[in-house]
N, C-alpha and C positions, 0 to 999 in steps of 0.2 A: 427189179433185179434179176439177177441172171438166177438162171436152175440149172443145177446139172444133174438135174438127175435125168436125161436121156442117156448121162453117159453109161451109167451102173447098168440101164439096158441095152446099148450097144453093148457092154464087156460080158455080160454074161450070155448073148447072142453070137459071137464070139469065140475063137480057137485063145484067143488071148486070155487071161486074167492076174489079179495083180503081183502077183513071184514072179513072168513073164514079163511085165512090164517096166516091175527094178531090174528084176539080175538080167532078163536077158535084152534088151531094149533099154535102162540102164534111167529108168524117170525115177526122182523119190519120191521118199514116201515122204514128205512133208507137201510135194504136188501130190498127192491120192490124196492126202488128207485134205487138204484145201479143198477138190472137187469133192470130198464126202461133203465139208461143213459149209460150202456152193461161198469160198471166200474165191475173191480173182486169179487168175493164172493170165499167164500172159498169151498173147498171139502166137510167139514159137512154140508153145505147147502145146495151144491150139493143131497148130499145125501138125506138128510129131504127133498126136492122137488119130486125128484123120488120116496122117499116111500110115500110121502101125496099123488102125481099126478095119483100114480101108472104107468111111465116112464123107459124110459131108459135118458139116458147122453143129447142124442142126438136129443130128445125132448122137451129136455130145451136151449143146448149150440148148435154152430154151429163155424167152423177158418174158419175166413176168412182175407186170407193173406192181409200184407198193408203196406205200403209205414210204416208208422209208428211203426212197430213192433220191438223188437228191437234188435240191431247187435252181432252177436253172434261171 
């Protein structure tokens, strides 16, 4: 599963916050909800977050093996 806990640490260390992401950068509340609940986001959104926060993908998400992962 993809875990977005690194995102919250990166956001805390950044001058940005929930308010600026939604008001200044026009990120939707539903996107932030999805991050908070480890739900899928698009790679476009990932790109936008990396650009806004001046960070790498691994500063936003990490892969954690899970029993609920889809079998291949």
